[in-house]
C-alpha positions as CSV (number, residue, x, y, z in Angstrom):
1,M,20.6,-33.6,27.5
2,T,21.5,-37.3,27.3
3,G,24.8,-38.6,28.4
4,E,25.7,-39.3,24.8
5,A,24.9,-35.7,23.8
6,I,27.0,-34.3,26.6
7,R,29.9,-36.6,25.6
8,Q,29.6,-35.5,22.0
9,R,29.7,-31.8,23.0
10,N,32.8,-32.5,25.1
11,I,34.5,-34.2,22.1
12,I,33.7,-31.1,19.9
13,V,34.9,-28.7,22.5
14,H,38.1,-30.7,23.0
15,L,38.9,-30.8,19.3
16,A,38.2,-27.1,19.0
17,K,40.8,-26.2,21.6
18,V,43.6,-28.8,21.3
19,N,46.4,-28.7,18.6
20,N,48.5,-31.6,19.8
21,S,47.9,-34.7,17.5
22,A,48.2,-37.2,20.3
23,S,45.5,-35.4,22.3
24,R,43.2,-35.7,19.3
25,T,43.2,-39.5,19.1
26,R,40.2,-41.4,20.5
27,T,42.3,-42.3,23.5
28,G,43.4,-38.7,24.0
29,I,39.8,-37.5,23.8
30,A,38.6,-40.1,26.2
31,Q,41.4,-39.3,28.7
32,N,40.5,-35.6,28.6
33,I,36.8,-36.1,29.2
34,A,37.5,-38.6,31.9
35,E,39.9,-36.2,33.7
36,K,37.4,-33.4,33.7
37,N,34.7,-35.6,35.1
38,G,36.6,-37.7,37.5
39,L,36.2,-40.9,35.6
40,L,38.4,-43.7,34.3
41,W,39.1,-43.1,30.6
42,K,38.9,-46.8,29.7
43,N,35.2,-46.7,30.9
44,I,34.2,-44.1,28.4
45,Y,36.5,-45.0,25.5
46,S,33.9,-47.3,23.8
47,G,31.4,-44.4,24.0
48,V,33.9,-42.0,22.4
49,F,34.6,-44.6,19.7
50,R,30.9,-44.9,18.9
51,D,30.3,-41.2,18.9
52,M,33.1,-40.6,16.5
53,D,32.4,-43.5,14.1
54,E,28.6,-43.5,14.2
55,I,27.6,-39.9,14.8
56,L,30.3,-37.2,14.4
57,I,32.1,-38.5,11.3
58,P,29.0,-39.5,9.3
59,L,27.5,-36.0,10.0
60,D,30.7,-34.4,8.8
61,I,31.3,-32.7,12.1
62,V,34.7,-34.4,12.6
63,T,37.1,-35.9,10.1
64,E,40.3,-37.9,10.3
65,E,43.3,-35.6,9.9
66,G,46.2,-38.1,9.9
67,R,47.7,-41.1,11.7
68,L,50.3,-41.5,14.4
69,P,52.8,-44.4,14.1
70,L,52.9,-46.9,16.9
71,K,56.0,-48.6,18.2
72,R,54.1,-51.1,20.3
73,G,50.8,-53.0,20.2
74,P,49.1,-55.1,17.5
75,K,51.0,-55.3,14.2
76,A,48.0,-54.0,12.2
77,L,47.9,-50.9,14.3
78,Q,51.7,-50.4,14.0
79,E,51.4,-50.6,10.2
80,K,48.3,-48.4,9.9
81,G,48.9,-46.0,12.8
82,V,46.4,-44.5,15.2
83,P,44.0,-41.9,13.7
84,F,43.7,-38.4,15.1
85,Y,40.9,-36.0,14.3
86,K,40.0,-32.4,13.6
87,L,36.8,-30.5,13.3
88,T,35.4,-29.9,9.8
89,K,34.0,-26.6,8.7
90,S,30.6,-27.8,9.9
91,G,32.2,-28.8,13.2
92,F,33.4,-25.2,13.7
93,V,29.8,-24.1,13.4
94,V,28.6,-26.6,16.0
95,A,31.5,-25.7,18.3
96,L,30.5,-22.0,18.2
97,S,27.0,-22.9,19.4
98,I,28.3,-24.6,22.5
99,N,28.4,-22.4,25.6
100,E,31.2,-24.3,27.3
101,L,33.6,-23.4,24.5
102,E,36.1,-20.9,26.0
103,N,38.2,-19.9,23.0
104,K,35.4,-18.9,20.7
105,K,37.3,-16.0,19.1
106,L,40.0,-18.4,17.8
107,V,37.4,-20.9,16.6
108,L,35.4,-18.1,14.9
109,D,38.6,-16.9,13.2
110,N,39.3,-20.5,12.0
111,F,35.7,-20.8,10.6
112,L,35.8,-17.4,8.9
113,S,39.2,-18.2,7.3
114,S,37.6,-21.2,5.6
115,I,34.5,-19.7,4.1
116,D,33.6,-19.9,0.4
117,I,32.9,-17.0,-1.9
118,G,29.1,-17.6,-1.6
119,E,29.4,-17.1,2.2
120,K,31.5,-13.9,2.1
121,E,28.5,-11.5,2.7
122,F,27.6,-13.4,5.8
123,A,31.2,-13.5,7.0
124,D,31.6,-9.7,6.6
125,I,28.5,-9.2,8.8
126,I,29.8,-11.6,11.4
127,K,33.2,-9.9,11.5
128,M,31.6,-6.6,12.1
129,L,29.0,-7.8,14.6
130,V,31.5,-9.8,16.8
131,K,33.4,-6.6,17.5
132,V,30.3,-4.9,18.8
133,S,28.5,-7.8,20.5
134,P,30.3,-11.2,20.8
135,K,27.4,-12.8,22.8
136,L,24.8,-11.8,20.2
137,T,27.1,-13.1,17.4
138,H,27.5,-16.5,19.1
139,S,23.7,-16.7,19.6
140,I,23.4,-16.7,15.8
141,F,25.3,-20.0,15.7
142,E,23.2,-21.4,18.5
143,I,20.0,-20.6,16.5
144,Y,21.5,-22.1,13.4
145,V,22.6,-25.3,15.0
146,N,19.3,-25.7,16.9
147,A,17.5,-25.4,13.6
148,Y,19.6,-28.1,12.1
149,C,19.1,-30.4,15.1
150,N,15.3,-29.8,14.8
151,G,15.2,-30.7,11.1
152,K,14.6,-27.1,9.8
153,L,17.9,-27.2,7.9
154,K,19.0,-30.0,5.6
155,S,22.7,-29.1,6.1
156,L,24.8,-26.8,8.3
157,L,26.4,-25.4,5.2
158,P,26.4,-23.2,3.3
159,F,26.0,-20.6,6.1
160,N,24.3,-17.6,4.5
161,N,21.9,-14.8,5.2
162,S,18.9,-16.1,3.4
163,E,18.9,-19.4,5.3
164,F,19.4,-17.7,8.6
165,S,16.6,-15.2,7.9
166,R,14.3,-18.2,7.0
167,I,14.9,-20.0,10.3
168,S,15.4,-17.2,12.7
169,K,12.0,-15.5,12.1
170,N,11.6,-12.9,14.8
171,A,14.6,-14.0,16.9
172,F,16.3,-10.7,16.6
173,A,13.3,-8.4,16.4
174,T,13.8,-7.2,20.0
175,Q,17.4,-6.4,19.4
176,K,16.6,-4.5,16.2
177,E,13.9,-2.5,18.0
178,L,16.3,-1.6,20.8
179,L,19.0,-0.5,18.4
180,E,16.7,1.7,16.4
181,G,15.2,3.2,19.6
182,F,18.7,3.7,21.1
183,Q,19.8,5.7,18.1
184,K,17.0,8.2,18.5
185,L,17.8,9.0,22.1
186,S,19.7,12.0,23.3
187,K,23.2,11.5,24.6
188,P,22.1,11.9,28.3
189,S,19.3,9.4,27.7
190,K,21.7,7.0,26.1
191,L,23.9,7.1,29.1
192,E,21.0,6.5,31.4
193,M,19.9,3.5,29.3
194,L,23.4,2.1,29.5
195,K,23.5,2.5,33.3
196,L,20.1,0.7,33.5
197,F,21.5,-2.3,31.5
198,S,24.6,-2.3,33.6
199,K,22.5,-2.9,36.7
200,L,20.4,-5.6,35.0
201,T,23.5,-7.5,33.9
């Protein structure tokens, strides 16, 4: 990945996990990324500024949530305030595809709470699947976002079963085969199979 891509992923992950408004300004985002990477935040601020204004906001991954008043600084900024940001619904989808995101359950809950009626069938499947296999569930989001990045999807939303089936092809054929075969095994054979997978993981 390019430095720009890594920085954009860091921005998305940061917005997914932080609630404090001041930490979600461009300065707050730059300071967080800089601290994690041992850099000076002023050296990456311009990159964060471009990522937000030229990439993430136009793609509807991030949106402005509000503005913080300023007591000092240029008069124009004092009057308008400093913008702070949040992830959009599409932003939640992208965040769930990033391995570095730690609080995926909370982000998934936020995403599922904002679904439309047309996405309810997909949401019900996700809610059930995440209880059984969180890693498999999050791989669904990885496949979906990869398809979008590669031009196979015009938009990240709506997130529904038919679109996912179209782009995933045989991505889950192995898992389906394993589940079907596992169901047919006797109880002792199932235990042996689970022991085998425990050793492999």
